[in-house]
C-alpha positions in Angstrom: 79.3 5.6 1.0 77.0 8.6 0.8 77.1 8.8 -2.9 75.9 4.9 -2.9 73.0 5.7 -0.6 72.1 8.9 -2.7 72.1 6.4 -5.9 70.2 3.9 -4.1 67.3 6.1 -3.1 67.6 9.6 -4.5 64.2 10.7 -2.9 65.0 9.4 0.5 64.9 12.8 2.3 61.4 13.6 0.6 59.9 10.3 1.6 61.2 10.5 5.2 59.7 14.1 5.2 56.5 12.9 4.0 56.5 10.0 6.4 57.1 12.1 9.5 54.7 14.7 8.4 51.9 11.8 8.1 53.0 10.6 11.9 52.7 14.0 12.9 49.2 14.3 11.5 48.0 11.0 12.7 49.0 11.6 16.2 47.5 15.1 15.9 44.2 13.6 14.8 44.1 10.5 17.4 41.1 10.9 19.8 41.4 9.8 23.2 38.7 7.5 24.6 37.8 7.5 28.3 35.3 5.1 29.5 32.9 7.0 31.8 30.6 4.0 32.7 31.2 0.3 33.3 30.5 -1.5 30.3 27.8 -4.0 31.9 26.0 -0.7 33.0 25.9 0.4 29.6 24.8 -2.7 28.5 22.0 -2.8 31.1 20.8 0.5 30.2 20.6 -0.5 26.4 18.8 -3.6 27.0 16.2 -1.5 29.3 15.7 0.7 26.3 15.5 -1.5 23.5 12.8 -3.5 25.6 10.9 -0.3 26.4 10.8 0.4 22.5 9.9 -3.5 21.7 7.2 -3.4 24.2 5.9 -0.1 22.8 5.9 -1.3 19.0 4.6 -4.7 19.9 1.6 -3.1 21.8 0.8 -0.6 19.3 0.9 -3.7 16.5 -1.2 -5.8 18.7 -3.7 -3.3 18.9 -3.8 -2.7 15.5 -3.8 -6.2 14.3 -6.7 -7.1 16.8 -8.9 -4.1 15.4 -8.5 -5.8 12.1 -9.2 -9.2 13.4 -12.2 -7.8 15.1 -13.5 -5.8 12.0 -12.9 -9.0 9.7 -14.8 -11.2 12.2 -17.8 -8.4 12.6 -17.8 -7.7 9.0 -17.5 -11.4 7.3 -20.6 -13.5 6.7 -18.8 -16.6 6.2 -18.7 -19.0 9.4 -15.3 -20.6 8.6 -13.7 -16.6 8.1 -15.0 -15.5 11.3 -13.4 -18.6 13.1 -10.2 -17.8 11.5 -10.2 -14.0 12.5 -10.7 -15.0 16.0 -8.1 -17.5 15.9 -6.0 -14.9 14.3 -6.8 -12.6 17.3 -5.6 -15.1 20.0 -2.3 -15.8 18.1 -1.8 -12.1 18.4 -2.2 -11.6 21.8 -0.3 -14.9 22.7 2.5 -13.5 20.7 2.1 -10.3 22.5 2.4 -11.8 25.9 5.1 -14.0 25.1 7.3 -11.2 23.6 6.3 -8.8 26.4 6.9 -11.7 28.8 10.7 -12.4 27.8 11.4 -8.8 27.9 10.0 -8.4 31.1 12.0 -11.5 32.5 15.2 -10.0 31.1 14.7 -6.7 32.1 13.5 -6.8 35.6 13.7 -10.6 37.0 17.2 -11.4 35.8 19.0 -8.5 37.9 17.3 -9.7 41.1 19.7 -13.0 40.8 22.5 -11.0 39.9 24.4 -11.7 42.9 23.4 -15.3 43.7 25.5 -17.1 40.9 28.7 -16.1 42.8 31.0 -18.4 45.0 32.1 -16.9 48.5 35.2 -18.9 49.7 
């Protein structure tokens, strides 16, 4: 019987040894993860951080685009281009208000209604 097994797989011992070494290395290098915070707390913190970053970037960009629109309106001789610059300025500030309004609603108003969607039986 043993001769038959040796003929079937002559490198069985070596394969077993490599497999066990790989298993021990895998078990040794496995990192255990323990959650410190609740998933919803982490999501809330990330949403607030992203909102502050978007609000800051959109404010800087709105200020920059406003300056470009005002300079374009003041330096232009054509009435049509001046009207376009003022329309562009209006669109920039409307877009800024919408972006920051949605972010403010999600970051500050939605948590106020967090406990109201539950049924108490």
